[in-house]
C-alpha positions as CSV (number, residue, x, y, z in Angstrom):
1,M,9.5,-1.6,26.1
2,N,13.1,-2.8,26.2
3,T,15.3,-0.5,24.4
4,N,17.2,-3.4,22.8
5,D,14.2,-4.5,21.0
6,N,13.5,-3.5,17.4
7,P,9.9,-3.4,16.5
8,S,10.5,-2.0,13.2
9,N,11.7,-5.5,12.0
10,D,8.3,-7.0,13.5
11,P,6.1,-7.7,10.4
12,R,3.0,-7.2,13.0
13,T,4.1,-3.6,13.6
14,T,1.8,-0.9,12.3
15,F,3.7,2.5,11.4
16,V,1.4,5.2,12.5
17,L,2.4,8.3,10.5
18,V,1.9,11.8,11.9
19,H,1.7,14.6,9.6
20,G,3.2,18.3,9.9
21,S,1.9,21.8,9.6
22,G,-0.5,22.7,6.9
23,T,-0.8,18.9,5.8
24,S,-2.7,15.7,6.6
25,S,-2.6,12.2,6.2
26,H,-2.6,12.7,2.3
27,M,1.1,13.5,2.4
28,W,2.0,10.1,3.3
29,A,0.4,8.4,0.3
30,S,3.8,7.5,-1.4
31,I,5.2,6.1,1.9
32,Q,2.1,4.1,2.5
33,R,2.3,2.6,-1.0
34,E,5.9,1.4,-0.5
35,L,5.2,-0.1,3.0
36,A,2.3,-2.0,1.4
37,I,4.4,-3.1,-1.5
38,Q,6.7,-4.6,1.2
39,G,4.0,-6.1,3.0
40,R,4.0,-3.8,6.1
41,K,1.2,-2.1,7.8
42,S,0.7,1.6,8.2
43,F,-2.0,4.0,9.6
44,A,-1.8,7.8,8.6
45,I,-3.8,9.9,11.1
46,D,-5.5,13.2,10.5
47,L,-4.9,15.3,13.5
48,P,-8.2,17.4,14.4
49,G,-9.2,19.9,11.8
50,H,-7.0,18.3,8.9
51,G,-7.5,16.0,6.2
52,M,-11.2,15.5,5.4
53,D,-12.1,17.7,8.2
54,A,-9.9,20.6,6.7
55,Q,-11.3,24.1,6.1
56,Y,-11.3,25.3,2.7
57,S,-13.9,28.2,2.4
58,A,-15.2,29.7,-0.8
59,S,-13.1,32.8,-0.3
60,Y,-9.8,30.6,-0.5
61,Q,-10.8,29.2,-3.8
62,S,-10.7,31.0,-7.2
63,P,-11.3,33.9,-7.6
64,Q,-10.0,34.5,-4.2
65,R,-11.6,36.9,-1.7
66,L,-8.8,37.6,0.8
67,D,-10.8,40.4,2.2
68,V,-13.4,37.9,3.2
69,L,-10.9,35.2,4.2
70,R,-9.2,37.5,6.8
71,A,-12.3,37.7,8.7
72,E,-13.6,34.1,8.6
73,P,-13.4,32.0,11.8
74,S,-11.3,28.9,11.8
75,R,-12.3,25.7,13.2
76,L,-8.7,25.1,14.2
77,A,-8.9,28.0,16.7
78,S,-10.0,25.9,19.5
79,V,-7.7,22.9,18.6
80,T,-5.1,22.3,21.4
81,L,-2.0,20.0,21.6
82,D,-4.0,18.0,24.2
83,D,-6.8,17.4,21.4
84,N,-4.1,16.1,19.0
85,V,-2.6,13.8,21.6
86,D,-6.3,12.5,22.5
87,A,-6.9,11.7,18.8
88,L,-3.7,9.9,18.4
89,S,-4.2,7.9,21.6
90,T,-7.5,6.7,20.5
91,A,-6.2,5.4,17.1
92,V,-3.0,3.9,18.7
93,R,-5.1,2.1,21.4
94,K,-7.2,0.4,18.6
95,L,-4.0,-0.4,16.5
96,R,-2.2,-2.1,19.4
97,N,-4.7,-4.8,19.4
98,H,-3.1,-6.0,16.1
99,G,0.5,-5.6,17.0
100,P,3.3,-3.2,18.0
101,V,3.1,0.5,17.1
102,V,5.9,2.8,15.8
103,L,5.0,6.4,15.5
104,V,6.7,8.3,12.6
105,A,6.5,12.0,12.9
106,A,7.3,14.7,10.2
107,S,8.0,18.4,11.1
108,L,5.5,19.8,13.6
109,G,4.1,16.4,14.1
110,G,7.0,15.8,16.4
111,V,5.4,17.8,19.1
112,T,2.2,15.5,19.0
113,T,4.3,12.3,19.0
114,T,6.6,13.7,22.0
115,V,3.9,14.5,24.1
116,F,2.1,11.3,23.3
117,A,5.2,9.3,24.3
118,N,5.5,11.4,27.3
119,R,2.0,10.5,28.6
120,H,1.6,6.8,27.3
121,P,5.0,5.2,26.9
122,E,3.4,1.9,27.4
123,L,1.4,2.2,24.2
124,V,4.2,2.8,21.8
125,D,7.0,0.5,20.9
126,G,9.3,3.0,18.9
127,L,9.4,6.7,17.7
128,V,10.9,7.9,14.4
129,Y,11.3,11.7,13.8
130,I,11.7,12.7,10.1
131,S,13.3,16.4,10.5
132,A,10.7,16.8,13.2
133,W,10.6,18.9,16.3
134,A,11.7,16.8,19.4
135,C,12.0,19.8,21.9
136,A,14.1,19.5,25.1
137,S,15.7,22.5,26.4
138,K,12.9,24.7,25.2
139,A,9.1,24.3,25.3
140,N,8.2,24.4,21.6
141,P,9.3,25.2,17.9
142,I,8.4,29.0,18.4
143,D,11.0,29.1,21.3
144,Y,13.5,27.4,19.2
145,M,13.0,29.8,16.3
146,G,15.0,32.5,17.8
147,E,18.1,30.5,18.2
148,A,21.3,30.6,16.2
149,E,20.6,27.2,14.9
150,F,17.6,28.3,13.1
151,E,19.1,31.4,11.4
152,G,19.5,29.4,8.0
153,S,15.8,28.6,7.8
154,L,13.9,30.1,4.8
155,L,10.7,30.0,6.7
156,P,10.9,33.8,7.6
157,D,10.9,34.4,3.8
158,L,7.4,33.1,3.5
159,A,5.9,35.9,5.4
160,G,4.1,37.0,2.3
161,L,2.1,34.0,2.3
162,N,0.4,34.8,5.7
163,I,-3.1,36.2,5.8
164,E,-3.6,38.8,8.5
165,L,-6.7,37.9,10.5
166,E,-9.2,40.5,11.6
167,P,-9.9,40.0,14.4
168,P,-6.8,37.9,15.3
169,Q,-7.4,34.2,16.0
170,S,-5.2,31.6,17.7
171,I,-4.0,30.2,14.3
172,G,-1.8,30.8,11.4
173,R,-3.5,31.2,7.9
174,A,-1.5,30.9,4.8
175,N,-2.4,31.4,1.0
176,Y,-1.0,28.4,-0.6
177,R,-3.1,29.1,-3.6
178,T,-1.3,32.4,-4.2
179,A,-0.8,33.3,-7.9
180,D,2.4,35.1,-7.0
181,P,5.2,33.3,-8.7
182,A,8.0,34.7,-6.5
183,L,6.2,33.6,-3.3
184,L,5.6,30.2,-4.8
185,Q,9.3,29.9,-5.6
186,R,10.3,30.9,-2.1
187,L,8.0,28.1,-0.9
188,K,9.6,25.6,-3.2
189,A,13.1,26.7,-2.0
190,S,11.9,26.3,1.7
191,I,10.3,22.7,1.5
192,M,11.1,21.0,-1.8
193,E,13.9,22.7,-3.6
194,E,15.2,19.5,-5.3
195,I,11.9,18.4,-6.6
196,D,10.7,19.6,-10.1
197,D,7.9,22.2,-10.2
198,E,5.3,20.0,-11.3
199,H,5.7,17.5,-8.3
200,F,6.1,20.6,-6.0
201,M,2.7,21.9,-7.1
202,A,1.2,18.4,-6.6
203,F,2.3,18.7,-3.1
204,V,1.2,22.2,-2.5
205,N,-2.3,21.4,-3.7
206,L,-2.6,18.9,-0.7
207,M,-1.8,21.6,1.7
208,Q,-4.4,23.5,3.8
209,P,-4.3,27.1,5.0
210,D,-4.9,27.0,8.6
211,E,-2.8,25.6,11.4
212,S,-3.2,26.0,15.2
213,L,-0.7,28.2,16.9
214,T,-1.8,26.9,20.2
215,V,-0.3,23.6,19.3
216,M,2.8,25.2,18.2
217,M,3.3,27.2,21.4
218,A,2.3,24.4,23.9
219,D,4.9,23.0,26.1
220,A,6.1,19.8,24.3
221,R,9.5,19.2,26.1
222,I,10.8,15.7,26.1
223,Q,10.3,13.9,29.6
224,A,13.2,11.5,30.2
225,E,11.4,9.3,32.5
226,T,8.7,8.4,30.2
227,W,9.6,9.3,26.6
228,G,13.1,8.1,27.4
229,Q,11.7,4.6,27.9
230,V,10.8,4.4,24.2
231,P,13.3,3.5,21.4
232,H,13.8,6.4,19.1
233,A,15.3,7.2,15.7
234,Y,15.9,10.4,13.8
235,I,16.3,10.8,10.2
236,R,18.2,13.9,9.5
237,L,17.3,15.8,6.1
238,L,20.4,17.2,4.7
239,R,18.8,19.7,2.4
240,D,16.1,20.9,4.7
241,R,15.9,24.7,4.6
242,S,12.8,24.9,6.9
243,L,14.1,23.1,9.8
244,P,17.9,23.5,9.2
245,L,20.3,20.5,9.7
246,E,22.0,22.5,12.4
247,M,18.8,22.7,14.4
248,Q,17.9,19.1,13.6
249,D,21.4,18.2,15.3
250,R,20.8,20.4,18.2
251,L,17.6,18.6,18.9
252,I,19.2,15.2,18.7
253,R,22.0,16.3,21.0
254,E,19.9,17.7,23.6
255,A,17.5,14.7,23.7
256,D,20.5,12.4,24.0
257,Q,21.8,14.5,26.9
258,L,18.4,13.9,28.7
259,T,18.4,10.1,27.9
260,P,22.0,9.1,27.6
261,E,21.2,5.4,27.9
262,N,18.7,5.6,25.2
263,R,20.2,7.9,22.6
264,F,18.5,8.6,19.1
265,K,19.7,6.0,16.4
266,V,20.4,8.7,13.7
267,H,20.2,8.3,9.9
268,S,20.6,11.0,7.1
269,L,18.8,11.3,3.8
270,D,19.7,13.7,1.1
271,A,16.2,15.3,0.7
272,S,14.5,18.7,1.7
273,H,11.9,19.2,4.3
274,A,9.2,17.5,2.2
275,G,11.1,16.2,-0.5
276,F,11.6,13.0,1.3
277,L,8.3,12.0,0.3
278,Y,9.5,11.3,-3.3
279,Q,12.2,9.1,-2.0
280,S,9.5,6.5,-0.6
281,E,11.9,3.4,-1.1
282,R,14.7,4.9,0.8
283,V,12.4,6.1,3.5
284,V,10.7,2.9,4.0
285,K,14.1,1.2,4.0
286,L,15.2,3.3,6.9
287,L,11.8,2.8,8.8
288,T,12.0,-0.9,8.6
289,E,15.5,-1.7,8.9
290,H,16.8,1.0,11.4
């Protein structure tokens, strides 16, 4: 792909939307509606174990049985980053029959998107990271979380949502259906502080409890010789208190150092980590005109 080309302006382009942790294709509904209104194509993928394949056991429902939930095995326990990349590859190969493809990643979706572009640069015409992990100097998000740029994150304040598993599994399990108002307010502050409570709860009800720690801890570093061939953009979220702006800027800076001839095209949006979903018109404008 010629880095001077701009597939986002091509009406044949399909925007492939890659969700983050604890979410699914459902999170992209507002963005897909706006793309459709503008006559643009999109495909929101469910990575393995997400969306209609997500696991919502009876013990997670109301009334909750957290003692039972702690011991229940997760179907995500065996899911790896390779599985995610393979699922994305299957979809993209089919979609390319109808025109160019631009991958749009949110949050943890950045690791799958990066490794896909490392392995298959010939299959993708552009990459867009929306406050998403684009790892360069360190292997994965977990490695970056000990760095100074992550100190402002509110994610550590959400430890009370975690469900300790007995015996341990290679997943994180969170109780997004908690009745604890203090925990919910901390979650809101972390991911969607500028949105009213009603719309925040609508988003929370789309979230799923399990996420693969194996995916989070795999090596997802950018490979300059392959990923670096693909045009890429980064949408900074100025109110993000999960993936702080300082860390977003570090990720951009480190990637640019690896691929100085193909730097990130950078945009900024006044939104929180998930609050950008309620600014669909602005997001789509950035996607289609960057």
